[in-house]
C-alpha positions in Angstrom: 7.0 4.5 -12.0 10.6 3.4 -12.8 11.8 4.5 -16.3 12.3 0.9 -17.4 8.7 0.1 -16.7 7.5 3.3 -18.3 9.5 2.4 -21.4 8.0 -1.1 -21.4 4.5 0.3 -21.6 5.6 2.8 -24.2 6.9 0.0 -26.5 3.3 -1.4 -26.3 2.0 2.0 -27.2 0.4 2.3 -23.8 0.1 5.8 -22.5 0.6 6.0 -18.7 -1.1 8.8 -16.8 -0.2 9.2 -13.1 -2.4 11.1 -10.6 -1.7 10.9 -6.9 -4.8 9.6 -5.1 -3.0 9.8 -1.8 -0.2 12.0 -0.8 1.6 11.2 2.5 2.0 13.9 5.0 4.1 13.8 8.3 2.0 13.5 11.4 4.0 15.0 14.3 4.3 12.5 17.2 5.9 12.3 20.6 8.9 10.3 21.5 8.1 6.8 22.7 9.7 6.5 26.1 9.3 2.8 26.5 11.4 -0.3 25.6 10.2 -2.8 23.0 11.3 -6.1 21.5 10.1 -5.6 17.9 9.4 -2.8 15.6 7.0 -3.4 12.7 7.3 -1.5 9.5 4.2 -2.2 7.4 5.0 0.1 4.5 8.0 1.9 3.0 6.3 5.2 3.9 6.5 4.2 7.6 10.2 3.9 7.1 10.5 7.3 5.5 8.6 9.1 8.2 10.1 7.3 11.2 12.6 9.1 13.3 15.4 6.5 13.7 16.9 8.2 16.7 14.0 6.5 18.5 15.0 3.0 17.4 16.0 0.7 20.2 19.3 -0.8 19.1 18.4 -4.3 20.4 14.9 -4.4 18.8 14.3 -6.8 16.0 12.9 -5.4 12.8 9.9 -6.8 10.8 9.1 -5.4 7.4 6.2 -6.1 5.0 7.0 -6.2 1.3 10.1 -6.1 -0.8 10.0 -2.3 -1.2 9.9 -1.8 2.6 12.8 -4.1 3.1 14.8 -2.3 0.4 14.0 1.1 1.9 15.4 -0.1 5.3 18.4 -1.7 3.7 19.2 1.6 1.8 19.3 3.3 5.2 21.6 0.6 6.6 19.2 -1.5 8.6 18.9 -5.2 8.4 15.5 -6.9 8.5 15.1 -9.8 11.0 11.7 -11.0 9.7 9.8 -10.6 6.5 6.5 -12.3 6.0 6.2 -14.2 2.8 2.7 -12.7 2.3 2.9 -9.0 2.1 -0.3 -8.0 3.9 -1.4 -7.8 7.5 -3.2 -11.1 7.7 -0.1 -12.9 6.4 2.1 -11.0 8.9 0.0 -12.1 11.8 -0.1 -15.7 10.9 3.6 -16.1 10.2 4.9 -13.9 13.0 2.8 -15.7 15.7 4.3 -19.0 14.5 7.8 -17.5 14.6 8.0 -15.9 18.1 8.1 -17.5 21.5 6.6 -15.9 24.6 4.9 -12.5 25.0 6.4 -9.7 23.0 6.3 -5.9 23.1 5.9 -4.5 19.6 6.3 -0.9 18.5 4.2 -0.2 15.4 4.6 3.2 13.7 2.0 3.6 11.0 -0.4 5.8 9.1 -3.6 7.3 10.4 -5.6 5.0 8.0 -3.9 1.8 9.1 -6.2 -1.2 9.5 -6.6 -2.7 12.9 -5.8 -6.3 11.9 -2.3 -6.4 13.5 -3.3 -4.7 16.7 -6.4 -6.8 17.3 -4.8 -10.1 16.4 -1.6 -9.6 18.5 -3.2 -8.1 21.6 -5.8 -11.0 21.6 -2.8 -13.3 21.9 -1.4 -11.4 24.9 1.3 -9.4 23.0 1.6 -5.7 23.8 1.4 -3.2 20.9 2.8 0.3 21.3 1.5 2.5 18.5 2.3 5.9 17.0 0.6 7.5 14.0 3.5 9.1 12.2 1.9 10.0 8.8 -1.4 10.4 7.1 -2.8 10.2 3.6 -4.4 13.2 1.9 -6.2 13.5 -1.4 -5.3 17.0 -2.5 -8.0 19.2 -4.1 -5.8 19.8 -7.1 -5.4 16.0 -7.6 -9.2 15.6 -7.4 -9.6 18.2 -10.1 -7.0 16.5 -12.3 -8.8 13.2 -11.9 -12.2 14.7 -12.8 -10.8 16.3 -16.0 -9.1 13.1 -16.9 -12.3 11.0 -16.5 -14.3 13.5 -18.6 -11.8 14.0 -21.4 -10.1 10.6 -21.8 -11.2 7.0 -22.4 -9.4 4.8 -19.9 -8.7 1.1 -20.4 -7.1 0.3 -17.0 -6.8 1.9 -13.6 -4.2 0.6 -11.1 -4.7 0.8 -7.3 -1.9 0.2 -4.8 -4.0 0.5 -1.6 -7.6 0.5 -0.4 -7.3 4.2 0.4 -6.4 4.9 -3.3 -9.7 3.2 -4.3 -11.6 5.2 -1.7 -10.2 8.4 -3.2 -11.1 7.3 -6.7 -14.6 6.4 -5.7 -15.0 9.7 -3.9 -14.6 11.5 -7.2 -16.5 9.1 -9.5 -19.5 9.0 -7.2 -20.1 12.7 -7.7 -19.7 12.7 -11.4 -23.0 12.5 -13.3 -21.3 13.0 -16.7 -19.5 9.7 -16.8 -20.3 7.6 -19.9 -22.9 4.9 -19.5 -20.3 2.2 -20.3 -17.5 3.6 -18.1 -17.4 0.8 -15.6 -18.1 -2.0 -18.1 -15.3 -0.8 -20.3 -12.8 -0.1 -17.5 -10.5 -2.9 -16.3 -9.2 -2.6 -12.7 -5.8 -3.8 -11.4 -5.2 -4.2 -7.7 -1.9 -4.7 -6.0 -3.1 -7.5 -3.7 -6.0 -9.2 -2.0 -6.7 -6.6 0.6 -7.1 -3.8 -2.0 -9.0 -6.2 -4.3 -11.5 -7.1 -1.6 -12.4 -3.5 -1.0 -12.8 -2.8 -4.7 -14.8 -6.0 -5.4 -17.6 -4.8 -3.1 -18.5 -2.6 -6.0 -16.7 -3.7 -9.1 -14.7 -6.7 -10.4 -10.9 -6.8 -10.4 -9.3 -7.9 -13.7 -5.6 -7.9 -12.8 -3.9 -8.9 -9.5 -0.3 -10.2 -9.2 0.7 -13.2 -7.1 3.5 -11.1 -5.4 1.9 -8.1 -3.8 4.2 -5.2 -4.9 4.2 -2.5 -7.6 6.9 -4.2 -9.9 4.8 -7.4 -10.1 1.6 -5.4 -10.6 3.2 -3.6 -13.6 4.5 -6.9 -14.9 1.1 -8.5 -14.5 -0.6 -5.7 -16.4 1.9 -5.9 -19.2 1.2 -9.6 -19.5 -2.5 -8.8 -19.6 -2.0 -6.3 -22.4 0.2 -8.8 -24.4 -2.5 -11.4 -24.0 -5.1 -9.1 -25.5 -2.9 -8.4 -28.4 
C-alpha cells in the first residue's frame, strides 16, 4: 500500500493490516520459438516475470489495467492497446472489435489464469500461444498469520484484489471452528472488480467495489465508505 494511502487511512484512525494471501513465484519456462503479432499482458506480475529478450520487436502490446501499463512504461515499453474495462471479458470484447483479420497472440500468464481469453479468441479463429511464467502460492506462515489475526482481532473490512486471494482466505476460514458467530454478518467485504466480486458473492455479499478496477480506486472507494459511515 502506498504511504499516501496508508496515511489517509491513519487520519481516519483506521488500522491497516496486510497479510499476503498470494505470493507470486517464478515458473521456469522455455523460450517461445515462434513469431506473433500481439503480446497480451493481463497483470503487472506478468510484466515482472516476463523475459523481455523474448519480445518480438514488431509485436503490438496489449495491457490490462493502469498498473500493468505503468509497469511496462517504467521499463520503457509503450502500450498499443489498453481495454477500457480492466478484466478479461472486457478485453475480449474490445480487442475483437479493434483488430482486422486473424491474429497470433502470445499470452504469458499465471498458472491460475482463467480461460476466458483463450476460449473466446480461439473460437474466433485467432491463434493463442501460451506460457505459464509464474504461479501464486499461499505460504504456510501467511496462513498462520491469518488464523491468529482472525482469532485475536475484530475486523471491519477485508479487501480482495483477485479471486485467488478470496480462495486463500476461504481456505483458512472454512477450517476455523472458533470464529465468532457474527463474524460474517459483521464483516464488510471489498472487491477490486466484478470478476472477484462474482466469486465472493457465491458465498457472501460484497459491500464495496470501485467503478475503476484497480487498487488505488479500491482504496479510494473504501475511504469514501468509511467517511459515509461517520
